[in-house]
MOPAC internal coordinates of N, CA, C and O (Angstrom, degrees):
PM7 1SCF
backbone

  N    0.0000 0     0.00 0     0.00 0    0    0    0
  C    1.6175 1     0.00 0     0.00 0    1    0    0
  C    1.4844 1    97.12 1     0.00 0    2    1    0
  O    1.2310 1   122.62 1   -41.61 1    3    2    1
  N    1.4107 1   112.59 1   138.39 1    3    2    1
  C    1.3883 1   125.93 1   167.41 1    5    3    2
  C    1.5080 1   111.40 1  -104.23 1    6    5    3
  O    1.2310 1   119.44 1   -51.76 1    7    6    5
  N    1.2448 1   118.68 1   128.24 1    7    6    5
  C    1.5350 1   123.14 1  -176.89 1    9    7    6
  C    1.4762 1   107.43 1  -113.89 1   10    9    7
  O    1.2310 1   121.11 1   -33.65 1   11   10    9
  N    1.3873 1   115.48 1   146.35 1   11   10    9
  C    1.3922 1   123.51 1   176.64 1   13   11   10
  C    1.5261 1   110.06 1  -137.83 1   14   13   11
  O    1.2310 1   119.10 1   -62.46 1   15   14   13
  N    1.2782 1   119.32 1   117.54 1   15   14   13
  C    1.3923 1   126.67 1   178.40 1   17   15   14
  C    1.5895 1   111.44 1   -88.67 1   18   17   15
  O    1.2310 1   117.90 1   -41.59 1   19   18   17
  N    1.3889 1   121.60 1   138.41 1   19   18   17
  C    1.3016 1   122.17 1   177.24 1   21   19   18
  C    1.5573 1   107.65 1  -153.25 1   22   21   19
  O    1.2310 1   120.53 1    -7.31 1   23   22   21
  N    1.3595 1   116.59 1   172.69 1   23   22   21
  C    1.3692 1   121.14 1   179.75 1   25   23   22
  C    1.5742 1   119.16 1   105.72 1   26   25   23
  O    1.2310 1   123.68 1   177.90 1   27   26   25
  N    1.3177 1   110.54 1    -2.10 1   27   26   25
  C    1.5122 1   117.84 1   178.13 1   29   27   26
  C    1.5266 1   114.11 1   -65.86 1   30   29   27
  O    1.2310 1   120.00 1   -13.98 1   31   30   29
  N    1.2828 1   117.60 1   166.02 1   31   30   29
  C    1.4189 1   119.89 1   179.12 1   33   31   30
  C    1.4482 1   114.22 1   171.10 1   34   33   31
  O    1.2310 1   120.91 1     7.98 1   35   34   33
  N    1.3037 1   115.87 1  -172.02 1   35   34   33
  C    1.5525 1   120.61 1   178.73 1   37   35   34
  C    1.5493 1   105.17 1  -102.54 1   38   37   35
  O    1.2310 1   123.34 1   -48.25 1   39   38   37
  N    1.4004 1   111.19 1   131.75 1   39   38   37
  C    1.4898 1   120.39 1  -177.70 1   41   39   38
  C    1.5443 1   106.84 1  -143.31 1   42   41   39
  O    1.2310 1   123.64 1   -32.29 1   43   42   41
  N    1.3990 1   110.62 1   147.71 1   43   42   41
  C    1.4414 1   111.60 1   179.59 1   45   43   42
  C    1.5546 1   109.42 1   -83.48 1   46   45   43
  O    1.2310 1   119.46 1   -20.72 1   47   46   45
  N    1.2715 1   118.64 1   159.28 1   47   46   45
  C    1.4369 1   123.24 1   179.28 1   49   47   46
  C    1.5261 1   109.04 1   -56.95 1   50   49   47
  O    1.2310 1   119.15 1   -44.29 1   51   50   49
  N    1.3720 1   119.22 1   135.71 1   51   50   49
  C    1.3839 1   124.80 1  -178.24 1   53   51   50
  C    1.5946 1   111.24 1    94.35 1   54   53   51
  O    1.2310 1   120.31 1   173.01 1   55   54   53
  N    1.3571 1   117.00 1    -6.99 1   55   54   53
  C    1.3903 1   118.46 1  -176.41 1   57   55   54
  C    1.4979 1   113.25 1   -96.06 1   58   57   55
  O    1.2310 1   118.92 1     4.37 1   59   58   57
  N    1.4174 1   119.66 1  -175.63 1   59   58   57
  C    1.4072 1   119.96 1  -174.37 1   61   59   58
  C    1.4828 1   111.10 1  -127.35 1   62   61   59
  O    1.2310 1   120.73 1   -20.75 1   63   62   61
  N    1.3965 1   116.22 1   159.25 1   63   62   61
  C    1.4185 1   121.85 1   173.97 1   65   63   62
  C    1.4942 1   106.45 1  -144.05 1   66   65   63
  O    1.2310 1   120.46 1   -26.29 1   67   66   65
  N    1.3329 1   116.72 1   153.71 1   67   66   65
  C    1.5073 1   115.57 1   168.43 1   69   67   66
  C    1.5309 1   108.48 1  -126.69 1   70   69   67
  O    1.2310 1   122.39 1   -56.33 1   71   70   69
  N    1.2461 1   113.02 1   123.67 1   71   70   69
  C    1.5047 1   123.66 1   178.32 1   73   71   70
  C    1.5841 1   106.79 1   -90.56 1   74   73   71
  O    1.2310 1   124.08 1   -30.38 1   75   74   73
  N    1.3270 1   109.77 1   149.62 1   75   74   73
  C    1.4392 1   117.03 1   175.04 1   77   75   74
  C    1.5292 1   110.62 1  -127.50 1   78   77   75
  O    1.2310 1   120.36 1   -33.38 1   79   78   77
  N    1.2651 1   116.92 1   146.62 1   79   78   77
  C    1.4531 1   128.13 1   178.59 1   81   79   78
  C    1.4747 1   107.54 1  -124.59 1   82   81   79
  O    1.2310 1   120.07 1   -75.23 1   83   82   81
  N    1.2829 1   117.47 1   104.77 1   83   82   81
  C    1.5196 1   121.75 1  -176.63 1   85   83   82
  C    1.4925 1   109.57 1  -107.75 1   86   85   83
  O    1.2310 1   120.62 1   -41.52 1   87   86   85
  N    1.3911 1   116.43 1   138.48 1   87   86   85
  C    1.4918 1   124.06 1   173.79 1   89   87   86
  C    1.4633 1   106.53 1   -95.82 1   90   89   87
  O    1.2310 1   121.90 1   -60.92 1   91   90   89
  N    1.3827 1   113.97 1   119.08 1   91   90   89
  C    1.4949 1   118.59 1   176.83 1   93   91   90
  C    1.4541 1   113.22 1   -88.77 1   94   93   91
  O    1.2310 1   119.69 1   156.95 1   95   94   93
  N    1.4543 1   118.20 1   -23.05 1   95   94   93
  C    1.4899 1   117.78 1   177.65 1   97   95   94
  C    1.5102 1   104.23 1  -135.53 1   98   97   95
  O    1.2310 1   119.55 1   -40.52 1   99   98   97
  N    1.3514 1   118.46 1   139.48 1   99   98   97
  C    1.4175 1   124.86 1  -179.29 1  101   99   98
  C    1.4235 1   114.99 1    84.17 1  102  101   99
  O    1.2310 1   122.15 1   -10.45 1  103  102  101
  N    1.3537 1   113.50 1   169.55 1  103  102  101
  C    1.5314 1   123.44 1  -174.52 1  105  103  102
  C    1.5717 1   107.06 1   -90.64 1  106  105  103
  O    1.2310 1   121.72 1   -71.55 1  107  106  105
  N    1.2542 1   114.31 1   108.45 1  107  106  105
  C    1.4921 1   117.94 1   178.84 1  109  107  106
  C    1.4530 1   113.86 1   -60.31 1  110  109  107
  O    1.2310 1   119.70 1   156.49 1  111  110  109
  N    1.3220 1   118.18 1   -23.51 1  111  110  109
  C    1.5332 1   123.12 1  -174.13 1  113  111  110
  C    1.4539 1   109.21 1   -67.79 1  114  113  111
  O    1.2310 1   117.02 1   166.80 1  115  114  113
  N    1.3383 1   123.28 1   -13.20 1  115  114  113
  C    1.4142 1   129.11 1   177.23 1  117  115  114
  C    1.5594 1   111.88 1   -83.49 1  118  117  115
  O    1.2310 1   118.98 1   173.43 1  119  118  117
  N    1.2141 1   119.54 1    -6.57 1  119  118  117
  C    1.4569 1   126.00 1  -166.06 1  121  119  118
  C    1.5363 1   105.93 1  -121.06 1  122  121  119
  O    1.2310 1   122.40 1   -44.57 1  123  122  121
  N    1.4191 1   113.02 1   135.43 1  123  122  121
  C    1.4612 1   125.09 1   158.09 1  125  123  122
  C    1.5393 1   103.33 1   -74.70 1  126  125  123
  O    1.2310 1   120.04 1   -37.57 1  127  126  125
  N    1.2858 1   117.53 1   142.43 1  127  126  125
  C    1.4757 1   119.52 1   177.40 1  129  127  126
  C    1.4503 1   109.96 1  -132.10 1  130  129  127
  O    1.2310 1   122.42 1   -39.97 1  131  130  129
  N    1.3971 1   112.97 1   140.03 1  131  130  129
  C    1.4633 1   124.28 1   177.33 1  133  131  130
  C    1.4354 1   114.71 1  -122.84 1  134  133  131
  O    1.2310 1   122.43 1   -24.51 1  135  134  133
  N    1.3358 1   112.95 1   155.49 1  135  134  133
  C    1.4432 1   119.07 1   173.75 1  137  135  134
  C    1.5807 1   106.97 1  -111.43 1  138  137  135
  O    1.2310 1   123.84 1   -46.57 1  139  138  137
  N    1.3143 1   110.24 1   133.43 1  139  138  137
  C    1.5024 1   113.80 1   171.25 1  141  139  138
  C    1.5476 1   108.61 1  -126.94 1  142  141  139
  O    1.2310 1   120.78 1   -12.05 1  143  142  141
  N    1.2652 1   116.12 1   167.95 1  143  142  141
  C    1.4367 1   118.33 1  -177.77 1  145  143  142
  C    1.5268 1   107.37 1  -144.84 1  146  145  143
  O    1.2310 1   120.89 1   -25.38 1  147  146  145
  N    1.3667 1   115.90 1   154.62 1  147  146  145
  C    1.4705 1   119.87 1  -178.71 1  149  147  146
  C    1.5035 1   104.02 1  -140.99 1  150  149  147
  O    1.2310 1   119.35 1   -61.35 1  151  150  149
  N    1.2923 1   118.84 1   118.65 1  151  150  149
  C    1.3911 1   128.71 1   175.75 1  153  151  150
  C    1.6010 1   109.60 1   -90.40 1  154  153  151
  O    1.2310 1   120.01 1   -29.08 1  155  154  153
  N    1.4048 1   117.58 1   150.92 1  155  154  153
  C    1.2878 1   117.41 1  -178.86 1  157  155  154
  C    1.5217 1   116.61 1   -54.40 1  158  157  155
  O    1.2310 1   119.74 1   -48.30 1  159  158  157
  N    1.3842 1   118.11 1   131.70 1  159  158  157
  C    1.4127 1   124.38 1  -177.53 1  161  159  158
  C    1.5632 1   113.42 1    70.04 1  162  161  159
  O    1.2310 1   118.77 1  -166.11 1  163  162  161
  N    1.2542 1   119.95 1    13.89 1  163  162  161
  C    1.4730 1   124.44 1   179.43 1  165  163  162
  C    1.5527 1   111.30 1  -123.08 1  166  165  163
  O    1.2310 1   122.12 1   -18.03 1  167  166  165
  N    1.3539 1   113.55 1   161.97 1  167  166  165
  C    1.3734 1   122.33 1   176.74 1  169  167  166
  C    1.6355 1   111.00 1   -73.95 1  170  169  167
  O    1.2310 1   119.46 1   -25.74 1  171  170  169
  N    1.2357 1   118.64 1   154.26 1  171  170  169
  C    1.4206 1   125.86 1   176.23 1  173  171  170
  C    1.5217 1   108.56 1   -65.04 1  174  173  171
  O    1.2310 1   117.77 1   -47.13 1  175  174  173
  N    1.3213 1   121.85 1   132.87 1  175  174  173
  C    1.4198 1   119.39 1  -174.62 1  177  175  174
  C    1.5239 1   108.82 1  -128.92 1  178  177  175
  O    1.2310 1   119.08 1   -24.06 1  179  178  177
  N    1.2578 1   119.37 1   155.94 1  179  178  177
  C    1.4965 1   125.53 1   171.80 1  181  179  178
  C    1.4429 1   113.13 1   -71.57 1  182  181  179
  O    1.2310 1   119.83 1   -39.02 1  183  182  181
  N    1.3126 1   117.93 1   140.98 1  183  182  181
  C    1.4092 1   127.27 1  -178.95 1  185  183  182
  C    1.6574 1   109.51 1  -111.37 1  186  185  183
  O    1.2310 1   125.38 1   115.85 1  187  186  185
  N    1.3659 1   107.28 1   -64.15 1  187  186  185
  C    1.4919 1   119.40 1  -168.72 1  189  187  186
  C    1.3779 1   111.15 1  -162.56 1  190  189  187
  O    1.2310 1   121.06 1   -26.47 1  191  190  189
  N    1.4240 1   115.58 1   153.53 1  191  190  189
  C    1.5444 1   119.50 1  -179.25 1  193  191  190
  C    1.4553 1   107.00 1  -144.56 1  194  193  191
  O    1.2310 1   121.02 1   -23.98 1  195  194  193
  N    1.3085 1   115.66 1   156.02 1  195  194  193
  C    1.4971 1   121.67 1   176.01 1  197  195  194
  C    1.4909 1   109.89 1  -142.81 1  198  197  195
  O    1.2310 1   123.49 1   -40.58 1  199  198  197
  N    1.4288 1   110.91 1   139.42 1  199  198  197
  C    1.4712 1   116.20 1  -179.83 1  201  199  198
  C    1.4581 1   115.52 1   -65.93 1  202  201  199
  O    1.2310 1   120.09 1    -3.69 1  203  202  201
  N    1.3209 1   117.43 1   176.31 1  203  202  201
  C    1.5038 1   119.96 1  -176.74 1  205  203  202
  C    1.5557 1   116.00 1   -59.59 1  206  205  203
  O    1.2310 1   122.50 1   143.48 1  207  206  205
  N    1.2876 1   112.82 1   -36.52 1  207  206  205
  C    1.5737 1   120.09 1  -178.72 1  209  207  206
  C    1.5150 1   109.78 1   -98.51 1  210  209  207
  O    1.2310 1   119.06 1   169.84 1  211  210  209
  N    1.3334 1   119.39 1   -10.16 1  211  210  209
  C    1.3987 1   121.12 1  -175.66 1  213  211  210
  C    1.5209 1   118.65 1    89.29 1  214  213  211
  O    1.2310 1   120.34 1  -170.21 1  215  214  213
  N    1.4693 1   116.96 1     9.79 1  215  214  213
  C    1.4020 1   118.11 1  -173.82 1  217  215  214
  C    1.4313 1   112.56 1   -83.91 1  218  217  215
  O    1.2310 1   122.07 1   163.91 1  219  218  217
  N    1.3662 1   113.64 1   -16.09 1  219  218  217
  C    1.5100 1   118.04 1  -175.84 1  221  219  218
  C    1.6319 1   108.24 1  -126.35 1  222  221  219
  O    1.2310 1   119.65 1   -40.62 1  223  222  221
  N    1.2949 1   118.27 1   139.38 1  223  222  221
  C    1.4763 1   122.36 1   173.58 1  225  223  222
  C    1.5332 1   106.82 1  -134.34 1  226  225  223
  O    1.2310 1   122.87 1   -15.91 1  227  226  225
  N    1.2947 1   112.10 1   164.09 1  227  226  225
  C    1.4003 1   121.63 1   178.97 1  229  227  226
  C    1.5110 1   105.31 1  -147.56 1  230  229  227
  O    1.2310 1   120.58 1   -34.93 1  231  230  229
  N    1.3448 1   116.49 1   145.07 1  231  230  229
  C    1.5028 1   121.84 1  -179.83 1  233  231  230
  C    1.5027 1   112.99 1  -139.28 1  234  233  231
  O    1.2310 1   121.16 1   -33.32 1  235  234  233
  N    1.2988 1   115.40 1   146.68 1  235  234  233
  C    1.4815 1   122.66 1   171.51 1  237  235  234
  C    1.6119 1   106.53 1   -68.08 1  238  237  235
  O    1.2310 1   122.15 1   -38.70 1  239  238  237
  N    1.3289 1   113.49 1   141.30 1  239  238  237
  C    1.5160 1   118.20 1  -178.72 1  241  239  238
  C    1.5764 1   108.92 1   -50.26 1  242  241  239
  O    1.2310 1   120.52 1   142.54 1  243  242  241
  N    1.2839 1   116.60 1   -37.46 1  243  242  241
  C    1.4646 1   121.99 1  -166.89 1  245  243  242
  C    1.6869 1   110.12 1   -72.60 1  246  245  243
  O    1.2310 1   122.97 1   170.78 1  247  246  245
  N    1.2667 1   111.91 1    -9.22 1  247  246  245
  C    1.5021 1   116.81 1  -178.74 1  249  247  246
  C    1.4755 1   114.97 1  -126.06 1  250  249  247
  O    1.2310 1   119.15 1   179.77 1  251  250  249
  N    1.3360 1   119.23 1    -0.23 1  251  250  249
  C    1.4325 1   124.02 1   178.43 1  253  251  250
  C    1.5347 1   106.84 1   -63.46 1  254  253  251
  O    1.2310 1   122.08 1   -46.71 1  255  254  253
  N    1.3757 1   113.63 1   133.29 1  255  254  253
  C    1.4146 1   118.77 1   174.20 1  257  255  254
  C    1.5465 1   107.72 1    94.37 1  258  257  255
  O    1.2310 1   118.70 1   157.36 1  259  258  257
  N    1.2951 1   120.09 1   -22.64 1  259  258  257
  C    1.4645 1   122.92 1   179.84 1  261  259  258
  C    1.4000 1   116.67 1  -108.62 1  262  261  259
  O    1.2310 1   119.22 1   144.25 1  263  262  261
  N    1.4071 1   119.09 1   -35.75 1  263  262  261
  C    1.3917 1   125.09 1  -178.46 1  265  263  262
  C    1.4823 1   110.27 1  -106.95 1  266  265  263
  O    1.2310 1   119.88 1   -33.51 1  267  266  265
  N    1.3034 1   117.83 1   146.49 1  267  266  265
  C    1.5757 1   125.64 1   173.67 1  269  267  266
  C    1.4301 1   108.55 1  -133.59 1  270  269  267
  O    1.2310 1   122.95 1   -52.50 1  271  270  269
  N    1.3238 1   111.94 1   127.50 1  271  270  269
  C    1.5159 1   118.86 1   171.76 1  273  271  270
  C    1.4644 1   109.14 1  -102.32 1  274  273  271
  O    1.2310 1   120.76 1   -36.58 1  275  274  273
  N    1.3339 1   116.15 1   143.42 1  275  274  273
  C    1.5399 1   124.11 1  -178.00 1  277  275  274
  C    1.5532 1   108.70 1  -156.98 1  278  277  275
  O    1.2310 1   124.74 1   -13.81 1  279  278  277
  N    1.2333 1   108.51 1   166.19 1  279  278  277
  C    1.5386 1   111.17 1  -175.28 1  281  279  278
  C    1.5656 1   108.84 1  -143.58 1  282  281  279
  O    1.2310 1   120.30 1   -23.17 1  283  282  281
  N    1.3469 1   117.03 1   156.83 1  283  282  281
  C    1.3760 1   123.74 1   173.71 1  285  283  282
  C    1.5884 1   102.67 1  -137.75 1  286  285  283
  O    1.2310 1   124.10 1   -82.35 1  287  286  285
  N    1.3752 1   109.73 1    97.65 1  287  286  285
  C    1.3669 1   117.00 1  -179.53 1  289  287  286
  C    1.5293 1   118.65 1   -65.87 1  290  289  287
  O    1.2310 1   121.53 1   156.23 1  291  290  289
  N    1.3486 1   114.68 1   -23.77 1  291  290  289
  C    1.4882 1   116.62 1   172.90 1  293  291  290
  C    1.5868 1   111.26 1   -65.92 1  294  293  291
  O    1.2310 1   123.77 1   151.10 1  295  294  293
  N    1.3030 1   110.38 1   -28.90 1  295  294  293
  C    1.5961 1   111.77 1   179.05 1  297  295  294
  C    1.4170 1   107.36 1  -105.10 1  298  297  295
  O    1.2310 1   115.81 1  -162.91 1  299  298  297
  N    1.2976 1   125.56 1    17.09 1  299  298  297
  C    1.4083 1   131.00 1   177.86 1  301  299  298
  C    1.5245 1   113.39 1    43.86 1  302  301  299
  O    1.2310 1   119.15 1  -131.99 1  303  302  301
  N    1.2895 1   119.22 1    48.01 1  303  302  301
  C    1.3389 1   123.96 1  -174.53 1  305  303  302
  C    1.5405 1   115.00 1  -141.05 1  306  305  303
  O    1.2310 1   121.61 1   -40.03 1  307  306  305
  N    1.3253 1   114.52 1   139.97 1  307  306  305
  C    1.3937 1   119.20 1   176.73 1  309  307  306
  C    1.5175 1   107.30 1  -117.02 1  310  309  307
  O    1.2310 1   120.93 1   -37.49 1  311  310  309
  N    1.3573 1   115.82 1   142.51 1  311  310  309
  C    1.4788 1   124.12 1  -173.51 1  313  311  310
  C    1.4301 1   112.69 1  -114.16 1  314  313  311
  O    1.2310 1   118.40 1   -33.27 1  315  314  313
  N    1.2899 1   120.66 1   146.73 1  315  314  313
  C    1.5080 1   125.64 1   162.87 1  317  315  314
  C    1.4873 1   111.05 1  -121.26 1  318  317  315
  O    1.2310 1   120.72 1   -79.87 1  319  318  317
  N    1.2338 1   116.23 1   100.13 1  319  318  317
  C    1.5676 1   119.64 1   172.52 1  321  319  318
  C    1.4773 1   112.46 1   -78.49 1  322  321  319
  O    1.2310 1   119.88 1   -65.52 1  323  322  321
  N    1.3063 1   117.84 1   114.48 1  323  322  321
  C    1.4435 1   120.35 1   179.35 1  325  323  322
  C    1.4998 1   112.29 1  -111.02 1  326  325  323
  O    1.2310 1   121.51 1   -58.26 1  327  326  325
  N    1.2947 1   114.72 1   121.74 1  327  326  325
  C    1.4265 1   119.75 1  -177.56 1  329  327  326
  C    1.5230 1   111.53 1  -122.29 1  330  329  327
  O    1.2310 1   119.37 1   -16.83 1  331  330  329
  N    1.4045 1   118.80 1   163.17 1  331  330  329
  C    1.4303 1   117.52 1  -177.57 1  333  331  330
  C    1.5070 1   114.81 1    52.50 1  334  333  331
  O    1.2310 1   121.52 1  -135.20 1  335  334  333
  N    1.3217 1   114.70 1    44.80 1  335  334  333
  C    1.4850 1   121.04 1  -172.24 1  337  335  334
  C    1.4989 1   109.69 1   -68.43 1  338  337  335
  O    1.2310 1   120.32 1   -35.55 1  339  338  337
  N    1.2598 1   116.99 1   144.45 1  339  338  337
  C    1.4824 1   124.37 1  -177.62 1  341  339  338
  C    1.5977 1   105.11 1  -124.71 1  342  341  339
  O    1.2310 1   125.20 1   -24.46 1  343  342  341
  N    1.3982 1   107.62 1   155.54 1  343  342  341
  C    1.5683 1   112.94 1   178.94 1  345  343  342
  C    1.4747 1   112.57 1   -53.64 1  346  345  343
  O    1.2310 1   119.12 1   153.14 1  347  346  345
  N    1.3912 1   119.28 1   -26.86 1  347  346  345
  C    1.4321 1   117.66 1  -177.73 1  349  347  346
  C    1.5068 1   109.79 1   -80.38 1  350  349  347
  O    1.2310 1   116.67 1   177.76 1  351  350  349
  N    1.2948 1   123.95 1    -2.24 1  351  350  349
  C    1.4698 1   123.59 1   166.60 1  353  351  350
  C    1.4201 1   114.70 1   -80.16 1  354  353  351
  O    1.2310 1   118.32 1   173.86 1  355  354  353
  N    1.2977 1   120.80 1    -6.14 1  355  354  353
  C    1.4483 1   125.65 1  -179.41 1  357  355  354
  C    1.5209 1   107.02 1   -55.53 1  358  357  355
  O    1.2310 1   116.95 1   -55.03 1  359  358  357
  N    1.3522 1   123.40 1   124.97 1  359  358  357
  C    1.3384 1   122.59 1   179.60 1  361  359  358
  C    1.5356 1   108.31 1   177.27 1  362  361  359
  O    1.2310 1   119.50 1   -12.66 1  363  362  361
  N    1.3718 1   118.56 1   167.34 1  363  362  361
  C    1.4035 1   124.94 1   166.00 1  365  363  362
  C    1.5061 1   109.40 1   -82.58 1  366  365  363
  O    1.2310 1   120.21 1   -55.20 1  367  366  365
  N    1.3542 1   117.20 1   124.80 1  367  366  365
  C    1.4994 1   119.77 1  -177.10 1  369  367  366
  C    1.4790 1   108.13 1  -105.47 1  370  369  367
  O    1.2310 1   123.39 1   -48.35 1  371  370  369
  N    1.3478 1   111.11 1   131.65 1  371  370  369
  C    1.5129 1   117.28 1  -178.78 1  373  371  370
  C    1.5520 1   108.80 1  -118.98 1  374  373  371
  O    1.2310 1   121.04 1   -29.93 1  375  374  373
  N    1.3861 1   115.62 1   150.07 1  375  374  373
  C    1.5180 1   118.66 1   174.41 1  377  375  374
  C    1.5487 1   102.74 1  -110.99 1  378  377  375
  O    1.2310 1   122.97 1   -28.79 1  379  378  377
  N    1.2932 1   111.91 1   151.21 1  379  378  377
  C    1.5516 1   118.52 1  -175.83 1  381  379  378
  C    1.4688 1   103.60 1  -144.27 1  382  381  379
  O    1.2310 1   121.45 1   -28.44 1  383  382  381
  N    1.4568 1   114.82 1   151.56 1  383  382  381
  C    1.4761 1   114.93 1  -179.15 1  385  383  382
  C    1.6029 1   104.19 1  -135.40 1  386  385  383
  O    1.2310 1   123.26 1   -23.21 1  387  386  385
  N    1.4285 1   111.36 1   156.79 1  387  386  385
  C    1.4804 1   118.56 1   177.69 1  389  387  386
  C    1.5480 1   104.27 1  -142.89 1  390  389  387
  O    1.2310 1   121.57 1   -36.05 1  391  390  389
  N    1.2389 1   114.61 1   143.95 1  391  390  389
  C    1.5572 1   121.95 1   175.91 1  393  391  390
  C    1.3979 1   108.87 1   -75.73 1  394  393  391
  O    1.2310 1   113.84 1   148.88 1  395  394  393
  N    1.3420 1   129.27 1   -31.12 1  395  394  393
  C    1.3871 1   131.11 1  -177.48 1  397  395  394
  C    1.4906 1   113.35 1   -68.14 1  398  397  395
  O    1.2310 1   123.44 1   -31.40 1  399  398  397
  N    1.3550 1   111.00 1   148.60 1  399  398  397
  C    1.4731 1   115.10 1   178.39 1  401  399  398
  C    1.5526 1   106.03 1   -76.85 1  402  401  399
  O    1.2310 1   121.75 1   -14.98 1  403  402  401
  N    1.3293 1   114.25 1   165.02 1  403  402  401
  C    1.5004 1   119.28 1  -175.96 1  405  403  402
  C    1.4184 1   109.81 1    99.34 1  406  405  403
  O    1.2310 1   122.29 1   -29.76 1  407  406  405
  N    1.3446 1   113.22 1   150.24 1  407  406  405
  C    1.4993 1   119.69 1   179.19 1  409  407  406
  C    1.5003 1   111.42 1  -110.85 1  410  409  407
  O    1.2310 1   119.09 1   -96.63 1  411  410  409
  N    1.3377 1   119.34 1    83.37 1  411  410  409
  C    1.3808 1   120.37 1   173.85 1  413  411  410
  C    1.5099 1   115.29 1   -65.90 1  414  413  411
  O    1.2310 1   120.69 1   -20.13 1  415  414  413
  N    1.3291 1   116.30 1   159.87 1  415  414  413
  C    1.4335 1   122.52 1   179.12 1  417  415  414
  C    1.5196 1   111.86 1  -122.91 1  418  417  415
  O    1.2310 1   120.82 1  -163.98 1  419  418  417
  N    1.3579 1   116.03 1    16.02 1  419  418  417
  C    1.4436 1   113.81 1  -176.74 1  421  419  418
  C    1.5854 1   104.28 1  -122.74 1  422  421  419
  O    1.2310 1   124.22 1   -30.07 1  423  422  421
  N    1.3563 1   109.51 1   149.93 1  423  422  421
  C    1.4815 1   115.03 1  -176.75 1  425  423  422
  C    1.5582 1   115.45 1   -53.62 1  426  425  423
  O    1.2310 1   123.37 1   144.64 1  427  426  425
  N    1.2860 1   111.14 1   -35.36 1  427  426  425
  C    1.5601 1   118.02 1  -179.60 1  429  427  426
  C    1.5265 1   107.94 1   -68.70 1  430  429  427
  O    1.2310 1   117.69 1   162.21 1  431  430  429
  N    1.2420 1   122.00 1   -17.79 1  431  430  429
  C    1.5401 1   123.06 1   177.97 1  433  431  430
  C    1.4510 1   117.96 1   -71.67 1  434  433  431
  O    1.2310 1   120.95 1   169.28 1  435  434  433
  N    1.4418 1   115.79 1   -10.72 1  435  434  433
  C    1.4573 1   121.42 1  -176.63 1  437  435  434
  C    1.4340 1   112.84 1  -124.05 1  438  437  435
  O    1.2310 1   120.70 1   -39.15 1  439  438  437
  N    1.2535 1   116.26 1   140.85 1  439  438  437
  C    1.4981 1   126.58 1  -170.88 1  441  439  438
  C    1.4115 1   115.36 1  -103.53 1  442  441  439
  O    1.2310 1   116.94 1   156.80 1  443  442  441
  N    1.2851 1   123.43 1   -23.20 1  443  442  441
  C    1.4590 1   130.67 1  -177.49 1  445  443  442
  C    1.4404 1   115.04 1  -123.12 1  446  445  443
  O    1.2310 1   119.29 1   -58.12 1  447  446  445
  N    1.3107 1   118.96 1   121.88 1  447  446  445
  C    1.4376 1   121.18 1  -176.00 1  449  447  446
  C    1.5383 1   111.36 1  -123.79 1  450  449  447
  O    1.2310 1   120.69 1   -36.82 1  451  450  449
  N    1.3201 1   116.29 1   143.18 1  451  450  449
  C    1.4197 1   123.74 1   174.50 1  453  451  450
  C    1.5268 1   108.76 1   -97.28 1  454  453  451
  O    1.2310 1   122.31 1   -13.26 1  455  454  453
  N    1.3382 1   113.18 1   166.74 1  455  454  453
  C    1.4711 1   114.22 1   174.66 1  457  455  454
  C    1.5439 1   111.44 1   -75.89 1  458  457  455
  O    1.2310 1   119.28 1   -23.49 1  459  458  457
  N    1.2817 1   118.98 1   156.51 1  459  458  457
  C    1.4603 1   120.22 1  -167.17 1  461  459  458
  C    1.5350 1   109.44 1   -84.43 1  462  461  459
  O    1.2310 1   119.95 1   -11.44 1  463  462  461
  N    1.3097 1   117.69 1   168.56 1  463  462  461
  C    1.4176 1   129.51 1   176.57 1  465  463  462
  C    1.5772 1   106.00 1  -128.63 1  466  465  463
  O    1.2310 1   120.05 1   -48.49 1  467  466  465
  N    1.2680 1   117.51 1   131.51 1  467  466  465
  C    1.3925 1   124.95 1  -172.03 1  469  467  466
  C    1.5278 1   112.10 1   -87.94 1  470  469  467
  O    1.2310 1   120.21 1   -54.52 1  471  470  469
  N    1.2625 1   117.20 1   125.48 1  471  470  469
  C    1.5851 1   121.97 1   179.21 1  473  471  470
  C    1.5447 1    98.54 1  -118.78 1  474  473  471
  O    1.2310 1   123.27 1   -47.28 1  475  474  473
  N    1.3214 1   111.34 1   132.72 1  475  474  473
  C    1.5262 1   123.00 1   178.30 1  477  475  474
  C    1.5601 1   104.39 1  -128.21 1  478  477  475
  O    1.2310 1   122.14 1   -57.86 1  479  478  477
  N    1.3062 1   113.51 1   122.14 1  479  478  477
  C    1.4831 1   119.01 1   175.25 1  481  479  478
  C    1.4825 1   107.37 1  -112.64 1  482  481  479
  O    1.2310 1   121.30 1   -59.33 1  483  482  481
  N    1.3174 1   115.12 1   120.67 1  483  482  481
  C    1.4884 1   122.75 1  -179.16 1  485  483  482
  C    1.5346 1   108.01 1   -93.76 1  486  485  483
  O    1.2310 1   121.23 1   -35.27 1  487  486  485
  N    1.3874 1   115.24 1   144.73 1  487  486  485
  C    1.4249 1   119.71 1  -179.57 1  489  487  486
  C    1.5279 1   114.33 1   -90.82 1  490  489  487
  O    1.2310 1   120.10 1   180.00 1  491  490  489

């Protein structure tokens, strides 16, 4: 599968953005999908994940209650709705997929990666 993330941009603190992760090749419905992010000078970290059919989700503590991951397999797209954004959310956001079941939160748990999309939150 080939994944492509989009939807990043510049937003003020307290604002919202919705990121999309689209599969250009293959059936996205076979893959659990996660979002990771990497801030300047920091390691890549887990944000959220969703199971193949969307029945299960997992979130990092730092985004619980603010971010929502969802998917539309008919559109071969996974979304990350980000609300109440904070300057600390500024990062390049990546989506990643895995064929195996389960919602890992480590980089090594995912086999397919898209290019990132930059989110900048101004204070």
